[in-house]
C-alpha positions in Angstrom: 0.0 0.0 0.0 1.3 3.5 -0.9 2.4 5.7 1.9 0.0 8.5 2.7 1.1 12.0 1.7 1.1 14.6 4.5 1.7 18.4 4.5 2.4 20.3 7.7 0.4 23.4 6.7 -2.8 21.9 5.1 -4.5 18.6 4.7 -5.9 18.9 1.1 -9.0 16.9 2.3 -12.6 18.1 2.0 -14.1 18.5 5.5 -16.8 16.1 6.7 -17.3 12.4 7.2 -18.4 10.3 4.2 -22.0 9.9 5.6 -22.2 13.7 6.0 -21.1 14.2 2.4 -23.6 11.7 1.2 -26.3 13.5 3.1 -25.2 16.8 1.6 -25.7 15.3 -1.9 -29.1 14.2 -0.9 -30.1 17.6 0.4 -29.0 19.2 -2.9 -31.6 17.0 -4.7 -34.5 18.5 -2.8 -33.3 22.0 -1.7 -32.5 25.0 -3.9 -29.0 26.3 -4.0 -29.8 29.5 -2.2 -31.1 27.6 0.8 -27.8 25.7 0.9 -25.9 28.9 0.7 -28.0 30.4 3.5 -27.0 27.5 5.8 -23.4 28.0 4.9 -23.6 31.7 5.8 -24.5 30.8 9.4 -21.8 28.2 9.7 -18.9 30.4 8.4 -18.5 32.4 11.7 -17.9 29.2 13.7 -15.4 28.0 11.1 -13.5 31.4 11.4 -13.4 31.0 15.2 -12.2 27.4 15.4 -9.9 27.4 12.4 -7.5 30.1 13.7 -4.6 29.2 11.4 -6.7 29.7 8.3 -8.3 32.9 9.7 -5.0 34.4 10.7 -3.2 33.6 7.4 -6.2 35.0 5.3 -6.5 38.2 7.5 -2.7 38.8 7.1 -3.1 38.2 3.3 -5.6 41.0 3.0 -3.8 43.3 5.4 -0.4 42.9 3.8 -1.0 42.2 0.2 -4.0 44.5 -0.4 -3.3 47.1 2.4 -6.8 46.9 3.7 -7.7 48.3 7.1 -8.6 46.0 10.0 -12.4 46.1 9.6 -12.3 45.7 5.8 -9.8 42.8 6.2 -12.1 41.1 8.7 -15.1 41.5 6.3 -12.9 40.1 3.4 -12.0 37.1 5.5 -15.7 36.4 6.1 -16.4 36.9 2.3 -13.5 34.6 1.5 -14.7 31.8 3.8 -18.2 32.1 2.6 -17.1 32.0 -1.0 -15.0 28.9 -0.3 -18.1 27.3 1.2 -20.1 28.1 -1.9 -17.4 26.6 -4.1 -17.4 23.3 -2.0 -21.2 23.2 -2.1 -21.2 23.7 -5.9 -19.0 20.6 -6.2 -21.5 18.6 -4.3 -24.3 20.2 -6.3 -22.7 18.8 -9.4 -22.6 15.3 -7.7 -26.4 15.7 -7.2 -27.0 16.7 -10.8 -27.1 20.5 -10.6 -26.1 22.4 -13.7 -23.9 25.5 -13.8 -23.2 28.0 -16.6 -19.7 28.7 -17.9 -18.2 31.3 -20.1 -14.7 30.9 -21.4 -12.1 33.5 -22.2 -9.3 32.0 -24.2 -11.2 29.0 -25.7 -9.2 29.5 -28.9 -6.0 28.7 -27.0 -7.4 25.3 -25.9 -8.9 24.6 -29.3 -5.5 25.3 -31.0 -3.6 22.8 -28.8 -6.3 20.2 -29.1 -6.0 20.2 -32.8 -2.2 19.5 -32.6 -1.0 15.9 -32.2 1.4 16.8 -29.3 0.3 16.6 -25.7 0.2 19.7 -23.5 -0.1 20.8 -19.9 -2.9 22.6 -18.1 -2.0 24.4 -14.8 -4.6 24.7 -12.0 -4.4 26.5 -8.7 -6.3 26.9 -5.5 -8.3 29.9 -6.6 -11.9 29.8 -7.8 -13.3 26.3 -8.6 -11.1 24.6 -11.2 -12.6 21.2 -10.4 -16.1 22.1 -11.4 -15.0 23.0 -14.9 -13.8 19.4 -15.4 -17.4 18.3 -14.7 -18.9 20.5 -17.4 -16.2 21.5 -20.0 -15.3 18.4 -22.0 -12.2 17.9 -24.1 -13.2 17.2 -27.7 -10.3 15.4 -29.2 -7.8 14.4 -26.5 -7.9 12.4 -23.3 -7.6 14.5 -20.2 -5.5 13.3 -17.2 -5.9 15.2 -13.9 -3.3 14.9 -11.1 -5.4 14.9 -7.9 -4.8 14.6 -4.2 -5.3 10.9 -3.3 -6.3 11.3 0.3 -9.9 12.5 -0.3 -12.9 10.7 1.2 -14.3 7.7 -0.7 -17.5 9.8 -1.4 -15.6 12.6 -3.1 -13.3 10.2 -5.1 -16.2 8.0 -6.2 -18.2 10.9 -7.5 -15.2 12.5 -9.2 -14.4 9.2 -10.9 -18.1 8.7 -12.0 -18.5 12.1 -13.6 -15.0 12.5 -15.1 -15.1 9.1 -16.7 -18.1 10.2 -18.6 -16.1 13.2 -20.0 -13.1 11.3 -21.3 -11.1 12.3 -18.2 -8.8 10.2 -16.0 -7.7 10.9 -12.5 -4.0 10.3 -11.5 -3.7 10.3 -7.6 -0.6 11.8 -6.2 1.5 9.0 -4.7 4.3 9.3 -2.0 6.5 7.0 -4.1 6.2 9.5 -7.0 4.8 6.7 -9.3 2.3 9.3 -10.6 5.2 10.8 -12.6 5.3 7.8 -14.9 1.6 8.1 -15.6 2.0 11.8 -16.4 5.0 11.2 -18.7 3.2 8.4 -20.5 0.1 10.6 -21.0 2.0 13.5 -22.5 4.0 11.1 -24.7 0.7 9.8 -26.1 -0.4 13.3 -27.1 -2.9 13.7 -24.2 -3.7 16.6 -21.9 -2.3 16.5 -18.4 -3.6 18.8 -15.6 -1.5 19.7 -12.6 -1.8 22.1 -9.6 1.0 24.7 -9.8 0.7 26.7 -6.6 1.4 24.2 -3.7 4.6 22.3 -2.9 3.5 18.7 -2.4 5.2 15.4 -2.7 8.5 16.5 -4.2 9.9 19.5 -2.3 11.6 20.9 -5.4 10.4 24.5 -6.0 11.0 27.6 -8.1 11.3 30.9 -6.3 9.1 33.5 -7.9 8.1 37.1 -7.3 4.5 37.0 -6.2 2.7 40.1 -4.8 6.0 41.8 -4.5 7.7 39.1 -2.4 9.5 35.8 -3.0 7.3 32.7 -2.8 8.1 29.1 -3.8 6.0 27.3 -6.5 6.2 23.6 -7.2 8.6 22.8 -10.0 6.9 19.6 -11.3 4.7 21.0 -14.0 7.2 23.4 -15.3 10.0 20.8 -15.3 7.8 18.4 -17.3 6.9 21.1 -19.8 10.5 22.1 -20.3 11.8 18.5 -20.6 9.1 17.5 -23.0 9.0 20.9 -24.9 5.2 20.9 -24.2 3.0 23.9 -24.5 1.5 25.2 -21.2 -1.8 26.8 -20.4 -3.1 28.1 -17.0 -6.9 27.8 -16.4 -8.6 29.9 -13.7 -12.3 29.1 -13.1 -13.9 31.9 -11.1 -17.3 32.1 -9.5 -19.3 35.2 -10.6 -22.9 34.4 -9.6 -25.0 31.7 -8.0 -24.8 29.3 -11.0 -22.3 31.2 -13.2 -18.6 30.7 -13.6 -16.1 32.5 -15.8 -13.0 30.5 -17.0 -9.8 32.4 -18.0 -7.3 30.5 -20.2 -3.8 32.0 -20.3 -0.8 30.9 -22.3 2.3 30.4 -20.1 5.4 31.0 -22.1 9.2 30.9 -21.9 12.2 31.2 -24.2 12.7 27.7 -25.6 16.2 28.5 -26.8 17.7 28.7 -23.2 18.7 25.9 -21.0 16.0 23.7 -19.4 16.6 25.0 -15.9 16.0 28.6 -17.1 12.9 27.5 -19.0 11.5 26.1 -15.8 12.2 29.4 -13.9 10.6 31.5 -16.7 7.5 29.3 -16.9 7.1 29.4 -13.1 7.4 33.2 -13.0 5.0 33.7 -15.9 2.5 31.5 -14.1 3.0 33.5 -10.8 2.3 36.7 -12.7 -0.9 35.4 -14.3 -2.0 34.0 -10.9 -1.4 37.3 -9.2 -3.5 39.1 -11.9 -6.4 36.8 -11.2 -6.2 37.0 -7.5 -6.1 40.8 -7.6 -9.3 40.7 -9.7 -11.0 38.1 -7.4 -9.3 38.6 -4.0 -11.9 36.6 -2.0 -11.4 33.5 -4.1 -7.8 32.9 -3.0 -8.1 29.6 -1.0 -4.6 28.9 0.4 -5.2 28.9 4.2 -1.6 29.1 5.3 1.3 31.6 5.0 2.0 31.1 1.3 5.2 33.2 1.5 6.6 31.3 4.4 7.0 28.0 2.5 
């Protein structure tokens, strides 16, 4: 049995026992989304009180990165936690059969790469609701392989697998023995799409130091190293919640100078991704869902 992955700052696991999550899916089948959001609004203050590490890191984020005052920062922390609750509820809403509307900015970039025989890389991050796009936006010509955290509850993993398999998508769980790297390499060699998170160091501790919100922060090297070594194109996708049942996806091309050494290509790709991520976070500050000191890594 593969060793369990751990992280000293965050668990990566959706809260709640499996029976609670199954009950939530059942509630979505009989209650409107607004009712579910209303219940979430009442729960958020308790979550802020008892999850002090998450509260403190988010409060500091708004105070330091956006220069908000104390009261505004507190209000933004509540808005952030409430929005995160909505995002989680929307995932379970999809499990229950709810439908959401998507608009895509940069669809032409995806279409262009799908029409080429080579595989390519999609970068995700812990902003907005990237996962929900995988349940609604289907690749037309290539198999999609998503690197996912393998420590989720059985309820979440089973529903992910059920929906993604219908959309020509495959999950590759992160493994402590790094065997997932073989699956990723094989997929891209076969001309398929691979999707990887690019904003949290996990598994391998190799990272690229990038300027992010005016200060140095470490980003995981994996996706950028794979792209440089395989000479694969890279896109970043940010799926942001804009209304109750509406999401807007931003597709951005992540570039580097392919004539330089591989190590320099990795650094350039990482920095370009960090810049695009910062642009999105500044536009949607309450949809930044990293509940630890990101710059302390």
